[in-house]
C-alpha positions in Angstrom: -3.5 48.9 81.9 -1.1 46.3 81.0 -0.4 42.9 82.8 2.7 43.9 84.0 1.3 46.8 85.9 -1.7 45.2 87.5 -1.8 45.8 91.4 -2.1 42.6 93.7 -2.6 42.7 97.1 0.1 40.6 98.2 2.3 43.6 97.0 1.4 45.6 100.1 3.3 43.4 102.3 6.2 42.9 100.1 6.3 46.8 99.4 6.7 47.2 103.3 9.3 44.6 103.6 11.0 46.1 100.7 10.8 49.9 102.2 11.9 48.5 105.5 15.1 47.2 104.0 15.6 50.8 102.6 14.3 50.3 99.0 13.3 53.5 97.1 10.0 53.5 94.9 12.4 53.2 92.1 13.8 49.8 94.1 10.0 48.7 94.6 9.6 49.2 91.0 12.3 47.1 89.9 11.0 44.3 92.1 7.5 44.2 90.8 8.9 44.9 87.1 7.0 48.2 87.0 8.1 51.6 86.3 8.3 53.9 89.1 5.4 56.3 87.7 3.3 53.0 88.3 4.5 52.8 92.0 3.3 56.4 92.5 0.6 55.7 91.2 -0.3 53.0 93.2 0.5 55.0 96.2 -1.9 57.6 95.0 -4.9 54.6 94.3 -4.1 52.3 96.9 -4.2 54.0 100.7 -3.3 50.5 102.0 -0.2 50.0 99.8 0.7 53.9 100.7 0.6 53.3 104.4 2.6 49.9 103.7 5.4 51.9 101.8 5.3 54.8 104.2 5.9 52.6 107.2 8.4 50.3 105.6 10.4 53.7 105.1 10.1 55.0 108.3 11.3 51.8 109.9 14.2 52.2 107.6 14.9 55.7 108.7 14.5 55.3 112.5 17.4 52.3 112.0 19.4 54.7 110.4 18.8 57.4 113.0 19.4 55.3 115.7 22.6 53.9 114.1 23.7 57.5 113.5 23.2 58.1 116.7 25.1 55.6 118.2 28.1 56.6 116.0 27.8 60.1 117.1 27.9 59.1 121.0 30.2 56.1 120.8 29.0 52.8 121.7 30.1 49.1 123.0 29.2 45.9 121.9 30.4 42.4 123.0 33.1 40.7 120.5 35.0 37.4 120.3 38.5 36.7 118.9 39.9 33.4 118.4 43.6 33.4 119.7 46.0 30.3 119.7 47.1 29.8 123.2 49.7 26.7 123.7 49.1 25.9 120.2 45.2 25.5 120.6 42.6 27.8 119.4 40.5 29.2 122.2 37.8 31.8 122.0 38.0 34.7 124.0 35.2 37.0 124.6 36.0 40.7 125.1 34.0 44.0 124.9 34.8 46.3 122.2 34.4 50.2 122.3 34.2 52.3 119.2 34.4 56.2 120.4 32.4 59.2 119.4 32.5 59.8 115.5 33.0 63.5 114.9 31.6 63.5 111.6 28.4 62.1 113.0 28.1 64.2 115.8 28.7 67.3 113.6 25.6 65.7 110.8 23.6 65.0 113.9 23.9 68.7 115.2 23.9 70.6 112.0 20.2 68.6 111.5 18.7 68.6 114.7 20.0 72.1 115.7 20.6 73.9 112.6 20.6 77.5 114.3 23.5 76.8 116.6 25.5 74.4 114.2 25.1 75.5 110.9 28.0 75.6 108.9 27.8 79.3 107.3 27.6 81.8 110.3 26.1 85.2 109.6 27.0 88.7 111.2 24.9 91.6 110.6 27.0 94.9 110.5 25.2 98.0 111.3 26.3 101.6 111.9 25.5 103.4 115.0 22.5 102.2 117.4 21.9 99.9 114.5 21.2 102.5 111.8 22.4 101.5 108.0 25.8 101.9 107.2 25.0 102.2 103.5 23.8 105.6 103.1 27.0 106.8 104.8 29.2 104.6 102.4 27.4 106.3 99.3 28.1 109.7 101.2 31.9 109.0 101.5 32.1 107.7 98.3 30.3 110.8 96.7 32.3 113.3 99.0 29.3 114.4 100.8 30.2 113.1 104.3 32.3 115.6 106.2 34.3 115.7 109.6 34.0 118.3 112.4 36.7 120.3 110.7 34.3 120.6 107.7 36.6 118.5 104.9 35.6 115.5 103.4 36.0 112.3 105.5 38.7 109.9 104.5 38.6 106.2 105.3 41.3 106.6 108.0 38.7 108.8 109.8 35.6 106.3 109.9 36.6 104.5 113.2 37.2 107.6 115.2 34.3 109.5 113.7 30.6 109.0 114.9 28.1 108.4 112.6 25.2 111.1 112.7 22.3 108.9 112.3 19.9 112.0 112.4 21.3 112.4 108.7 20.5 108.9 107.4 
């Protein structure tokens, strides 16, 4: 092990603080002047270091999650503005309101409720009584599907001709 990749106990607090600020393992490695692989080894070898990084990352993730939620639902905050009144600067305090952000709402719901909010909707298509329709399509293509009068069924008759699921 080289001198630059020697673990030091003070790295635990530093790594936690870096992770809390949103640093990745790559960023932490750059800060300590080691490779990302070394950081990964330290995480495996030193449980206190691993916990510190995990706790720091969780804090950063929680902060982002709270901010995303605020953007999704909208929020208000106190604000100050300096205005010129009768030629003199005057500080005016007011409440600024940011309305809900549609993109943040969509992102939040797609991730928190993926079944209800996924972008790609799927629809299952089946034959009568849930029977598979592939067999009927194959019979129509081959010419084995016949209508009530005995002639091969045409595509224009598909909607009017009930499927005999017992043939499937």
